[in-house]
SETORSE-901291 format. One record per residue (C-alpha): chain; x, y, z. Coordinates in Angstrom, 3 decimals. Example, Ala and Ser with C-alpha at 12.3 -4.5 7.8 and 13.67 -1.06 7.14 Angstrom:
<pts>
PT,ch,X,Y,Z
PT,A,12.300,-4.500,7.800 .
PT,A,13.670,-1.060,7.140 .
</pts>
This chain:
<pts>
PT,ch,X,Y,Z
PT,A,-0.014,-0.011,0.043 .
PT,A,1.338,3.448,-1.054 .
PT,A,0.130,6.638,0.432 .
PT,A,2.534,9.327,-0.710 .
PT,A,0.757,12.742,-1.225 .
PT,A,1.954,13.110,-4.882 .
PT,A,1.089,9.430,-5.658 .
PT,A,-2.281,9.762,-4.075 .
PT,A,-3.109,12.838,-6.263 .
PT,A,-1.981,11.011,-9.391 .
PT,A,-4.174,8.019,-8.540 .
PT,A,-7.104,10.315,-7.826 .
PT,A,-6.594,11.998,-11.214 .
PT,A,-6.293,8.632,-12.901 .
PT,A,-9.548,7.441,-11.300 .
PT,A,-11.397,10.625,-12.328 .
PT,A,-10.037,10.192,-15.886 .
PT,A,-11.283,6.536,-16.088 .
PT,A,-14.706,7.431,-14.704 .
PT,A,-14.910,10.360,-17.148 .
PT,A,-14.098,8.023,-20.042 .
PT,A,-10.839,9.702,-21.005 .
PT,A,-8.160,7.400,-22.320 .
PT,A,-8.618,3.703,-23.375 .
PT,A,-12.084,3.184,-21.828 .
PT,A,-14.097,5.776,-23.845 .
PT,A,-17.726,5.973,-22.527 .
PT,A,-20.540,4.838,-24.794 .
PT,A,-23.112,7.033,-23.078 .
PT,A,-21.754,9.963,-20.975 .
PT,A,-25.387,10.733,-19.956 .
PT,A,-25.918,7.557,-17.794 .
PT,A,-27.734,8.193,-14.555 .
PT,A,-25.965,6.716,-11.456 .
PT,A,-28.101,6.283,-8.361 .
PT,A,-27.396,7.781,-4.927 .
PT,A,-26.243,4.630,-3.328 .
PT,A,-23.865,3.901,-6.151 .
PT,A,-22.546,7.511,-6.075 .
PT,A,-21.854,7.225,-2.351 .
PT,A,-19.963,3.984,-2.843 .
PT,A,-18.042,5.615,-5.789 .
PT,A,-16.806,8.344,-3.368 .
PT,A,-15.517,5.630,-0.947 .
PT,A,-13.982,3.723,-3.910 .
PT,A,-12.148,6.887,-5.024 .
PT,A,-10.885,7.456,-1.549 .
PT,A,-9.492,3.957,-0.941 .
PT,A,-7.958,3.839,-4.436 .
PT,A,-6.338,7.269,-3.923 .
PT,A,-4.888,5.986,-0.633 .
PT,A,-3.398,2.959,-2.384 .
PT,A,-5.655,0.510,-0.462 .
PT,A,-5.678,-2.093,-3.228 .
PT,A,-7.658,-4.858,-1.493 .
PT,A,-10.277,-2.422,-0.324 .
PT,A,-10.535,-1.095,-3.885 .
PT,A,-11.220,-4.501,-5.220 .
PT,A,-13.837,-5.205,-2.498 .
PT,A,-15.600,-1.862,-3.071 .
PT,A,-15.585,-2.135,-6.773 .
PT,A,-17.809,-5.166,-6.587 .
PT,A,-20.148,-3.361,-4.245 .
PT,A,-20.371,-0.476,-6.623 .
PT,A,-21.329,-2.654,-9.649 .
PT,A,-23.847,-4.594,-7.472 .
PT,A,-25.389,-1.381,-6.187 .
PT,A,-25.668,0.032,-9.692 .
PT,A,-27.381,-3.096,-11.067 .
PT,A,-29.804,-3.157,-8.142 .
PT,A,-30.608,0.544,-8.552 .
PT,A,-31.154,0.153,-12.300 .
PT,A,-33.497,-2.724,-11.658 .
PT,A,-35.416,-0.718,-9.071 .
PT,A,-35.605,2.310,-11.428 .
PT,A,-37.087,0.171,-14.152 .
PT,A,-39.664,-1.295,-11.758 .
PT,A,-38.109,-4.779,-11.506 .
PT,A,-38.203,-6.512,-8.257 .
PT,A,-34.778,-7.388,-6.962 .
PT,A,-34.125,-9.970,-4.247 .
PT,A,-31.940,-8.054,-1.784 .
PT,A,-30.131,-11.302,-0.893 .
PT,A,-29.355,-12.409,-4.472 .
PT,A,-25.643,-13.108,-4.462 .
PT,A,-23.444,-10.985,-6.718 .
PT,A,-22.569,-13.885,-9.079 .
PT,A,-26.083,-14.550,-9.819 .
PT,A,-26.892,-10.821,-10.170 .
PT,A,-23.877,-10.400,-12.539 .
PT,A,-24.943,-13.375,-14.652 .
PT,A,-28.587,-12.308,-14.853 .
PT,A,-27.411,-8.829,-15.962 .
PT,A,-25.394,-10.489,-18.793 .
PT,A,-22.140,-9.083,-17.538 .
PT,A,-18.943,-10.293,-19.167 .
PT,A,-16.889,-12.980,-17.348 .
PT,A,-14.375,-10.368,-16.215 .
PT,A,-16.919,-9.217,-13.711 .
PT,A,-16.966,-12.645,-12.323 .
PT,A,-13.186,-12.597,-12.120 .
PT,A,-13.534,-9.402,-10.103 .
PT,A,-16.165,-10.959,-7.869 .
PT,A,-13.886,-13.973,-7.206 .
PT,A,-10.998,-11.688,-6.319 .
PT,A,-13.322,-9.893,-3.894 .
PT,A,-14.284,-13.283,-2.383 .
PT,A,-10.684,-14.364,-1.964 .
PT,A,-10.056,-11.118,-0.021 .
PT,A,-13.066,-11.462,2.176 .
PT,A,-13.420,-15.146,2.932 .
PT,A,-10.962,-16.979,5.114 .
PT,A,-9.415,-20.057,3.510 .
PT,A,-6.724,-22.616,4.183 .
PT,A,-4.134,-21.899,2.764 .
PT,A,-4.887,-18.145,3.229 .
PT,A,-5.612,-16.139,0.064 .
PT,A,-4.922,-12.807,1.827 .
PT,A,-1.880,-12.165,4.208 .
PT,A,-0.050,-9.119,5.479 .
PT,A,3.033,-10.138,3.378 .
PT,A,0.966,-9.710,0.204 .
PT,A,0.734,-5.973,0.858 .
PT,A,4.586,-5.816,0.639 .
PT,A,5.584,-8.611,-1.678 .
PT,A,2.611,-8.636,-4.098 .
PT,A,1.778,-4.972,-4.114 .
PT,A,2.205,-4.632,-7.885 .
PT,A,-0.197,-7.500,-8.465 .
PT,A,-2.792,-6.042,-6.010 .
PT,A,-2.460,-2.590,-7.672 .
PT,A,-2.980,-4.134,-11.084 .
PT,A,-6.110,-5.942,-9.808 .
PT,A,-7.350,-2.599,-8.283 .
PT,A,-6.800,-0.685,-11.540 .
PT,A,-8.567,-3.552,-13.364 .
PT,A,-11.446,-3.227,-10.936 .
PT,A,-11.781,0.454,-11.458 .
PT,A,-11.929,0.085,-15.293 .
PT,A,-14.595,-2.631,-14.844 .
PT,A,-16.640,-0.314,-12.610 .
PT,A,-16.426,2.417,-15.275 .
PT,A,-17.519,-0.002,-17.992 .
PT,A,-20.385,-1.260,-15.937 .
PT,A,-21.655,2.146,-15.008 .
PT,A,-20.969,4.197,-18.200 .
PT,A,-20.312,1.657,-20.947 .
PT,A,-17.217,1.579,-23.091 .
PT,A,-14.395,-0.857,-23.499 .
PT,A,-13.808,-3.580,-21.021 .
PT,A,-10.262,-3.752,-19.722 .
PT,A,-8.010,-6.723,-20.416 .
PT,A,-6.810,-9.045,-17.604 .
PT,A,-5.140,-7.422,-14.607 .
PT,A,-1.636,-8.531,-15.577 .
PT,A,-1.823,-6.137,-18.484 .
PT,A,-2.805,-3.244,-16.354 .
PT,A,0.461,-2.722,-14.489 .
</pts>
C-alpha cells in the first residue's frame, strides 16, 4: 500500500479520468444516470484507491457494480431480491466473465481459507499485483456504469 501525497493525487486523477471516459475506456453514453447509493460507494472507492488501499478497492468495486445493477432494476420497476448473490446478479445482468473474475478476487479477499488467500505479506511482496487488480477493478466499474471498452486481464494493467 502506497500513500505518498503526490502518488495519491496521481491516482485520484487517474480514477477521475477513467470514470470520465478519458483514455482507453471511452464512454458509450456519458449521460448515464447513477443512483445515490452507487454514487456514495463511488466516493468511498475513489478514496480507498487514492490511498493505495488495493484490496479495499477490489472489494468496494464489486459493491459499486452490485449497487448499480440493483438501482437500475429498481428504477425500471423490476423486483430485486436483496439477498441475491453478486455472481447470480452479474450473470442475470449479462455481464462479461471479467466481472465474475472481479467478484472472485473480492471473495478471496473477504473469505478466510486454508491456505490463506490474503496475508499481510501480500501488501509488501505482491503490491504490484494487488495494484494491477485494483486498476482492473476501477476500469470494470467504469465499464459497468458508463459503458465503453472492457479492460484486459489485470496482468496487462500494471
